[in-house]
Each structure stands twice: as structure tokens, then as C-alpha cells.
Steps between C-alpha positions, in 0.01 A plus 500: 500500500424135565396254230151492654467879483619501140257230384198601707354763261518259206337225703217731611448607139479133391252419777270799442508490120437124497206531739354793306541331161341174614222685683408710199530196273271295722243777532508558124450129432209481745334814364537401134361154572211646700412736216502209255207372711523149359469200730833375366675808644418434868829319557689804368309732733594275793864460396543873435329587827718264702809639324403861576430427869819295527699789354360735763594252773844466342562874541430499876799372701290301752312315224776488239545122510126430488472726197803332345332159530191634324705663224711190438187284484322740261801526271556124511137429409516752216828347378357147498187612314703688240733202456197276448394735220847479346609848615831561676477794743849580627365809678306275738817307582681827568218618728511175697876521547491868599216445751689207654813715525318780682316253725826327595663828604198678648402865472782754496279794599667523839862477601655158541507358853810614683549815293456820691417808289758776512413772748 
């Protein structure tokens, strides 16, 4: 078994769980802000909506990098806002790093180029 074949399931799990977590988190943020119905919550509806759509794009191999850009931007904006309020959010830093890692390596849903599946 090659190193790629050994690591591939873990990488796919990271990619899918990260996309699902950020997608659900974004949708939850948008929905909660929408239900608050205050004019001050519109930015949270937008940020959560962009995060949810970006997460969906992140899960599709052809749009993975576009989704990654959206996720990194959403998490970076959220991190800056929380820092401005005196709150340190290490989870946002971890999300940014993990998204960049997956984006740098691409989707592992299919076999690596040059590998022929066993017959």
C-alpha cells in the first residue's frame, strides 16, 4: 500500500467533515440572525449565507478552490470582528488552516493521477 493510499481516507474525512461543519455553522448563523429580525443582524445573515454556499462549493471537486476562498474570507472576517471585541477564537484559525491545507492538495475523491486501480 502506497503512502497516498494509506492517507487518502483520512484526507477525505478531513475534507468532508470540514465542509459539512462549516456549511452547517454558516447556515445556522444565517438562520439565527434572520430569526432575530433586527436590522443589526443583516451582516450576520450575509456572512452565514456566504459561508454556507462556500462550504457547498468547497465539497465539489471542480469548485473546491473557489469555495475555499469564500471560507477563508468568511473565517478571517469573523476572526477580525471577534478580535476587535476582545475575543480570541482559535477555532477560526484552525478552520482557516485546514481549509488552506485541503485547497492546496485538492480533492481526494478520485485516485491520484498516474495511479491505476487494481483490476
